[in-house]
C-alpha positions in Angstrom: 42.2 -39.2 48.0 42.6 -36.2 46.2 39.8 -35.6 43.7 40.5 -33.6 40.5 38.8 -30.4 40.3 35.9 -30.7 37.8 36.1 -28.4 34.9 32.7 -27.6 32.8 33.0 -27.1 28.8 33.2 -23.6 27.7 30.0 -24.5 25.9 28.6 -25.3 29.5 30.2 -21.9 30.8 28.8 -19.7 28.4 25.1 -21.5 28.2 25.2 -21.0 32.2 26.5 -17.6 31.8 23.7 -16.4 29.7 21.1 -18.2 32.0 22.5 -16.7 35.1 22.6 -12.9 33.3 19.1 -14.0 32.2 18.2 -14.7 36.2 19.8 -11.7 36.8 18.0 -9.7 34.8 14.4 -11.2 35.2 15.1 -11.6 39.4 15.8 -7.3 39.4 12.8 -7.1 36.8 10.9 -8.8 39.1 11.6 -7.6 42.4 11.1 -4.6 41.3 8.0 -5.3 39.8 6.8 -7.2 43.2 7.5 -3.9 45.3 5.8 -1.7 43.0 2.8 -4.0 42.5 2.5 -4.7 46.3 3.0 -1.1 47.7 0.5 0.3 45.0 -2.3 -1.8 45.7 -1.7 -2.0 49.6 -1.7 1.8 49.2 -5.1 1.6 47.2 -6.7 -0.8 49.8 -5.5 1.6 53.2 -6.6 4.6 51.2 -9.9 3.0 50.3 -10.5 1.4 54.3 -9.9 4.9 55.4 -12.0 6.5 53.5 -14.6 4.0 54.4 -13.8 4.1 58.1 -14.7 8.0 57.9 -18.1 7.3 56.5 -18.9 4.8 58.9 -18.0 6.9 61.8 -20.2 9.6 60.2 -23.3 7.1 60.2 -22.4 5.8 63.7 -22.1 9.7 64.9 -25.6 10.4 63.3 -27.3 7.4 65.2 -25.4 8.3 68.6 -26.7 11.8 68.5 -30.4 10.3 67.6 -30.3 8.7 71.2 -28.6 5.1 69.6 -31.6 3.5 68.4 -31.1 1.4 65.8 -27.2 1.0 66.6 -27.1 -2.4 66.5 -28.5 -2.5 63.2 -26.4 0.1 62.1 -23.0 -1.7 63.2 -24.6 -5.0 61.9 -25.2 -3.0 58.0 -21.8 -1.7 58.3 -19.8 -5.1 58.6 -21.0 -6.3 55.1 -18.1 -8.9 54.5 -17.9 -12.2 56.7 -14.4 -11.9 57.8 -14.9 -7.6 58.8 -15.5 -6.3 62.5 -16.6 -3.2 63.6 -16.2 -2.5 67.6 -17.5 0.2 69.2 -16.3 1.1 72.8 -18.9 2.9 74.9 -18.9 3.6 78.5 -20.7 0.4 79.4 -18.0 -1.6 77.6 -17.3 -2.9 73.7 -19.6 -3.5 71.0 -18.7 -6.1 68.4 -20.5 -6.1 65.0 -19.3 -8.9 62.0 -17.0 -11.2 63.0 -16.3 -11.6 67.0 -12.7 -10.2 67.7 -11.8 -9.8 71.6 -10.7 -6.1 71.7 -8.0 -7.7 74.3 -6.3 -9.5 70.9 -5.5 -5.9 69.5 -2.7 -4.2 70.5 -2.4 -1.7 73.6 -1.3 1.1 71.7 -3.9 0.8 69.2 -6.7 0.6 72.0 -5.0 3.8 73.5 -5.2 5.8 70.2 -8.9 4.7 69.9 -9.9 6.0 73.3 -7.7 9.0 72.4 -9.3 9.9 69.1 -6.3 10.0 67.3 -7.0 8.8 63.6 -4.3 5.3 62.8 -4.0 1.9 60.8 -2.2 -0.5 61.4 -1.9 -4.2 60.1 -2.0 -7.2 61.7 -3.1 -10.7 61.9 -6.1 -11.2 64.3 -7.0 -14.9 64.8 -4.9 -16.1 61.9 -6.9 -13.8 59.6 -4.8 -10.7 58.2 -6.4 -7.3 58.3 -6.0 -3.6 58.5 -7.4 -2.0 61.9 -8.2 1.9 61.2 -9.1 4.0 64.1 -11.3 7.6 63.4 -12.1 10.0 66.1 -16.0 9.8 67.2 -17.7 12.9 68.2 -19.8 11.4 71.3 -17.9 11.4 74.5 -16.1 8.1 75.8 -16.5 6.7 72.3 -13.9 4.6 70.5 -14.1 3.8 67.0 -12.2 0.7 65.4 -12.6 -1.0 62.2 -11.0 -4.5 61.2 -10.8 -5.0 57.1 -10.0 -8.4 55.9 -6.5 -8.6 53.5 -7.2 -11.9 52.4 -8.2 -11.5 49.3 -5.3 -8.8 48.9 -2.8 -11.7 50.2 -4.3 -14.4 47.6 -3.3 -11.6 45.2 0.0 -11.3 46.3 0.4 -15.0 46.2 -0.6 -15.2 42.6 1.9 -12.2 41.7 4.7 -13.9 43.3 4.3 -16.9 42.0 4.0 -15.6 38.3 6.9 -13.8 38.8 8.8 -16.3 40.7 8.0 -18.9 37.8 8.9 -16.0 35.2 12.3 -16.0 36.6 12.7 -19.4 36.6 11.5 -19.9 33.0 13.7 -17.4 32.1 17.1 -18.6 33.5 16.2 -22.1 31.6 15.6 -20.2 28.6 19.0 -18.4 29.0 20.8 -21.7 29.8 18.9 -22.7 26.3 20.0 -19.7 24.4 23.6 -19.9 25.7 23.7 -23.2 24.4 22.0 -22.6 21.2 24.7 -19.3 20.7 27.8 -21.0 22.0 27.1 -24.3 19.5 26.8 -21.6 16.4 30.0 -19.8 18.1 32.3 -22.7 18.7 31.5 -24.8 15.7 34.3 -23.4 13.9 36.7 -24.4 16.4 34.7 -27.8 16.4 35.6 -28.1 12.6 39.0 -27.0 13.6 39.7 -29.5 16.0 38.2 -32.3 13.7 40.6 -31.2 10.8 43.3 -31.1 13.2 42.7 -34.6 14.8 42.3 -35.7 11.5 45.7 -34.6 10.2 47.0 -35.9 13.4 45.9 -39.7 12.1 48.0 -39.4 9.3 45.1 -37.6 7.0 47.0 -34.3 5.6 44.5 -33.5 2.8 41.8 -32.2 6.0 41.2 -28.9 5.0 38.9 -26.3 7.0 36.1 -24.8 4.8 35.8 -21.1 3.7 34.8 -18.8 6.2 32.6 -15.9 5.5 33.3 -14.2 8.8 35.8 -11.7 8.4 37.0 -12.6 12.1 37.1 -16.4 11.0 38.3 -16.7 7.5 42.0 -16.0 8.5 41.7 -18.6 10.7 40.9 -20.8 7.7 43.2 -20.0 5.2 45.9 -20.3 8.1 45.2 -23.6 8.9 44.8 -24.6 5.4 47.9 -23.0 4.3 50.0 -24.7 7.5 48.2 -28.2 6.3 49.0 -28.0 2.7 52.8 -27.2 3.4 52.6 -30.3 6.1 51.5 -32.1 3.1 53.5 -30.6 0.3 56.6 -31.6 3.1 55.4 -35.2 3.9 54.9 -36.0 0.2 58.7 -34.8 -0.7 60.0 -36.6 1.9 57.8 -39.8 0.7 59.2 -38.8 -2.7 62.5 -38.7 -1.4 62.5 -41.8 0.5 61.3 -43.6 -2.8 63.8 -42.1 -4.6 66.5 -43.4 -2.4 65.4 -46.8 -1.9 65.1 -47.4 -5.3 68.6 -46.1 -6.4 69.5 -48.2 -3.6 68.1 -51.2 -5.0 70.8 -51.8 -8.5 73.9 -51.5 -6.1 72.1 -53.6 -2.8 70.8 -56.0 -5.5 75.0 -56.6 -6.6 75.7 -57.0 -2.6 73.1 -59.6 -2.3 74.6 -61.6 -5.6 78.2 -61.0 -4.5 77.4 -62.2 -1.2 75.9 -65.6 -2.3 78.7 -66.0 -4.3 80.8 -65.9 -1.0 78.5 -67.4 0.6 78.8 -70.8 -1.8 82.5 -70.6 -0.6 82.2 -69.4 3.1 84.3 -73.0 4.0 87.3 -71.5 2.1 87.1 -68.2 4.7 88.3 -68.3 7.7 89.4 -66.1 10.9 89.2 -62.4 10.9 87.9 -63.0 7.4 85.2 -65.1 7.4 83.8 -63.5 11.0 84.2 -60.3 8.6 82.0 -61.6 5.9 79.4 -62.9 8.6 78.9 -59.4 9.7 78.9 -58.5 6.0 75.9 -60.9 5.7 73.7 -59.9 8.0 74.0 -56.4 7.5 73.5 -57.0 3.9 70.5 -58.9 5.0 69.0 -56.5 6.8 70.1 -53.7 4.5 67.8 -55.5 2.0 64.6 -55.6 4.4 64.4 -52.0 5.0 64.6 -50.9 1.4 61.6 -53.1 1.3 60.0 -51.4 3.8 61.1 -48.3 2.9 59.5 -48.7 -0.8 56.8 -49.9 0.8 55.6 -47.0 3.6 56.8 -44.6 1.2 54.7 -46.0 -1.5 51.8 -44.9 -3.6 49.0 -44.4 -1.0 45.9 -44.5 -4.0 43.5 -47.0 -3.2 44.5 -50.5 -4.0 42.2 -53.1 -5.0 39.8 -53.8 -2.4 37.7 -57.2 -1.9 36.2 -59.2 0.7 38.8 -61.0 3.0 38.0 -64.0 5.2 40.4 -63.4 8.2 40.9 -67.3 9.5 41.3 -68.1 5.9 44.1 -65.3 6.0 45.5 -65.9 9.1 45.7 -69.6 8.9 47.8 -68.5 5.4 50.4 -66.5 7.0 50.7 -69.1 9.4 50.8 -71.8 7.6 53.9 -71.0 5.4 55.9 -70.0 8.6 58.8 -72.7 9.7 56.2 -76.0 11.7 58.5 -74.8 14.8 57.7 -71.1 14.4 54.0 -71.7 14.2 52.1 -70.2 16.7 48.4 -71.5 18.0 45.6 -70.5 15.9 42.0 -69.7 17.4 39.1 -68.7 14.9 35.6 -67.7 15.1 32.8 -69.6 13.6 31.5 -68.3 11.1 34.9 -66.1 10.3 34.7 -62.6 9.9 34.7 -60.9 6.6 36.3 -57.7 6.1 36.4 -55.2 3.2 39.8 -54.1 2.0 43.6 -55.1 0.7 44.8 -58.8 0.9 48.0 -57.7 0.3 48.3 -55.4 3.1 46.4 -57.5 5.6 48.4 -60.1 4.6 51.8 -57.8 5.4 49.7 -56.9 8.7 50.0 -60.0 10.4 53.2 -61.0 9.0 54.6 -58.3 10.6 53.2 -59.1 14.1 54.7 -62.6 13.6 58.2 -61.0 12.7 57.8 -58.7 15.4 57.1 -61.4 17.7 59.9 -63.6 17.0 62.3 -60.9 17.3 61.8 -59.4 20.2 58.7 -61.6 22.1 60.2 -65.0 22.1 58.5 -66.2 19.3 54.5 -66.1 18.8 52.6 -68.3 21.0 48.8 -67.6 19.8 46.8 -66.1 17.0 43.3 -65.5 17.5 40.6 -64.5 15.0 37.9 -62.6 17.0 34.4 -60.6 16.4 33.8 -58.0 18.9 30.9 -55.7 18.9 30.4 -56.2 15.2 34.4 -55.6 14.5 36.7 -58.2 13.5 39.4 -58.8 15.6 43.2 -60.4 15.3 45.3 -60.9 18.6 48.8 -62.1 18.4 50.4 -63.0 21.6 53.9 -63.8 22.2 56.4 -65.0 24.8 58.4 -62.1 25.8 58.5 -59.9 28.8 56.2 -57.7 27.2 56.3 -53.9 26.3 56.5 -51.2 28.9 53.7 -48.5 29.1 56.1 -45.8 27.7 56.5 -47.5 24.6 53.3 -49.1 23.9 52.3 -46.1 21.3 56.2 -45.6 20.7 56.4 -49.1 18.6 54.6 -47.6 16.0 56.2 -45.0 14.7 59.0 -45.2 12.2 62.7 -46.5 13.2 61.2 -47.1 16.9 62.8 -50.3 18.3 62.6 -49.8 22.2 65.7 -51.3 23.9 66.7 -53.0 20.3 67.5 -49.8 19.1 71.1 -49.8 19.2 71.4 -53.9 18.7 72.6 -54.9 15.0 72.7 -58.0 13.2 70.3 -60.3 11.0 67.5 -60.3 13.7 67.5 -57.1 14.5 65.0 -55.6 12.1 64.8 -52.2 10.6 62.2 -50.5 13.3 59.5 -50.0 10.6 57.5 -53.3 10.4 54.9 -51.9 13.1 54.9 -48.8 11.2 53.7 -50.4 8.2 51.0 -52.5 10.7 50.0 -49.4 12.0 49.7 -47.2 8.5 48.0 -50.5 6.9 45.4 -50.8 9.3 44.6 -47.1 9.3 44.2 -47.4 5.6 41.3 -49.9 6.6 39.8 -47.5 9.0 41.0 -50.0 12.0 42.8 -49.3 15.3 45.9 -51.7 16.3 47.5 -51.6 19.8 49.9 -53.2 22.2 48.4 -54.6 25.8 49.8 -57.1 28.5 48.8 -61.0 27.6 47.4 -62.5 30.8 50.1 -64.6 31.9 53.1 -62.2 30.9 54.1 -61.2 27.3 52.4 -59.1 24.9 49.4 -59.1 23.0 48.9 -57.2 20.0 45.7 -56.2 19.3 44.3 -55.1 15.4 40.7 -54.0 15.1 38.9 -53.7 11.7 35.4 -53.0 10.8 33.3 -56.5 9.5 31.8 -55.9 6.3 28.4 -55.5 6.0 26.4 -58.6 5.7 
């Protein structure tokens, strides 16, 4: 199974870039600081140990020249640190003072340098204790001097410094991510506002505008968007005005045609043959024309707020279903208590009526209407007995003049293609949502969700 690649958002990419930059910068700084500090402290320790060893060797030399009396006490006094060790090689063997260390544990090359009287320094670990071994020449023949200076305290200092530096690097990386998130949020705020405004325009609110920008880099974007939105709003208003004007102009001749058709209907029995069939076609198209003009007038009409009232959805649905023919009435399921919404009763009445008419024309008739409550929202479901709506048409059906597979059919029951567009428009007016899905057992289910009125 192929997995889609995971893409981080721009905000997170900017935040991580800040964090990575802070990590690299402080990491390099911490590394340089560590190297300089550790090298300096180690060099200081080596220098002090060498000077101390030279001083101790002079004392040992003086003691050996005076006949070695008190040499043991002198060596004991030289190894004041509990972890330090003084090793003196005499012809009769090694003398050890302080922390007892077997000379065999020392590297052979270090012991050879001490025997030869060659000054040397070497860091090593003896019995799990880090030490600095210093050799120094002794004037007495057959004598070698080795002193082990403990480095445990210096190691603890090194560990403390490394812990502080590592914690500082990690903290700076986290601060970098936080700073990047804050900076990206501020930098992308205009883009967020643009996205919100564009979404409102896409949802039908052509009055959406961007606020004026004081930033000279962002001001042209806001001006261009606002000009585009204003041009779109003017275009929509012109189109709506044109449709309304055309519809109004058509009403008078259409009324005359309808009246003439009614006269012909009353004398239909006297008209036969081709003239009769032509009259039937004319009557069907006239009825369809009337419905289209009415829908055009409503869909392009005044968008100002109408009267708002508390509407009992169960009562409204029951009224709409009740005025239908008894043979076309679906089963009604109602929640108790009934959901209450705030809005325009006429628009909501038209929403339910259009959904039922749509089920009649294209879905084999409505079989169930349910008024429910889901998560604080009122819900109206209209089920039909048709073949359902294919996936590719489930959004298209709510567009104007979209009639799907029926788009090429004409006749009295063909519809105008504006019914569901009116449903979507009225539902958006109430800040709701409408969609179509499959009905369990077959058919289509049109769902309308509206915010419930506050109790």
